[in-house]
N, C-alpha and C positions, 0 to 999 in steps of 0.2 A: 357582280350579281350572280347568284346561284341558280341552277336549273330547278332545284327542288326547295320547297319550303321546309321540309323535314327530312333528315337522313338518320336512319337508325343504324348506328355503328355497332359492330359485334353481334350482328343478327344471327349468327350460327351458333353462338354460345347458349348456355342454359337460360340466362336472364334475357338475352337478346331475342330468343325465340318467344319467350313469354311476352315481351314488350311488343313484338311484331303482331302476335295474335290479338293482344288487347287493343292495339291500334286499329287493326282491321275491324274488330267487333264494335268498337266504340266511336271511332272517328272517321273511318273511310267513307261511310255512306252519308254522313251528315256534314262533313266539312268539305270545302272546295280547296283543299290543300294538295299540292303535288308532293309526293313522298317517295323515298327509296330506301333500300336496305343495303348495307355494306358489310363485308367480312374479309378476312385474310385468305380464305380458301375458296377458290372458284368451284371446286367439286362440292364442298359443303353448301355453298350458295345455291347451286343447281339442285341439290337434294332438297334443300329447304323450299325452294320455289315449287318443286314437284309436290311436296307435302302440302303446301299452302293452296296450290291449285286444286288438289283433291279435297282438302278440308273445307274450302270456301268456294266450291264449284258453282254455287247458286248466286254468288256475288260477281259483279263486273270488275274483276281484277285483271290487269294486264301487266305482264312481266317482260322485261327486256334485259338481257345480261350484257353489261358493258365491261370490257376488260382493258 
């Protein structure tokens, strides 16, 4: 059994960033799904998390980096 209902792989790439932002805009507030993002570069994930935190600061988003 998985910890998350949805995992967005490749989140730091061009398409991955688009998918993450669309997910947040369209599904985060309305669905009761647990979700996460994944990528190959820890540094790029941290950078993306910072961007998303600033971009969606009015939403209740919680980030935890697991390595």
